[in-house]
Residue, then its C-alpha position, 0 to 999 in steps of 0.5 A: m231782757g234787752h242787753g246793751p253792748a258789752t263794751k263801749w266801742e269807739e272810732d277805730k283810727s287805725s282802720d285805714y292802716k290795717a286795710r292797706l296793710g292787709i291788702w299789701m299782705f294779700f297781694g304778697y301771698i297771691i304772688i307766692y301762691g301764683g308761683f305754686m299754681l304756675i308751676n302746676v300749670i306749666n311744668p307739673k312734673l316739677m312738683g314731683l321733684d324730691i326734696g329730702s323724703l318729700n316732693l316739691a308739691v308738699v314742701y311748697g304747700f306746707g311753705l304756703i301754710v307757714f307763710a300765711l301763719i307768719l303773715a298773720i303774726i306780723y299783721n297782728n303785731l303791726c296792727s296792735r302797735a298802730e292801735k296802741k299808738l293811736n289810742e295813746t295819742k287820743e287819750s293825751d288829747e283829752 
């Protein structure tokens, strides 16, 4: 009962673009996360600073999570556009 592939996969001409974009976004996130870590190492008392009813550690931590989600949405949007553009170009060549 060998099953073949469920769909036909072709060459992904946008893979280089997606890889570069992912690496740049990764380094951008690392810089923001590095700031969080530096504050904890250099001046941990600063993380106890109250911002409204929460401290800076909680606000910064939630900010990191929200930032990661925003990056994921942007990444998905940009990659989908690139794939669509390259697929249209490929179909018009045939």
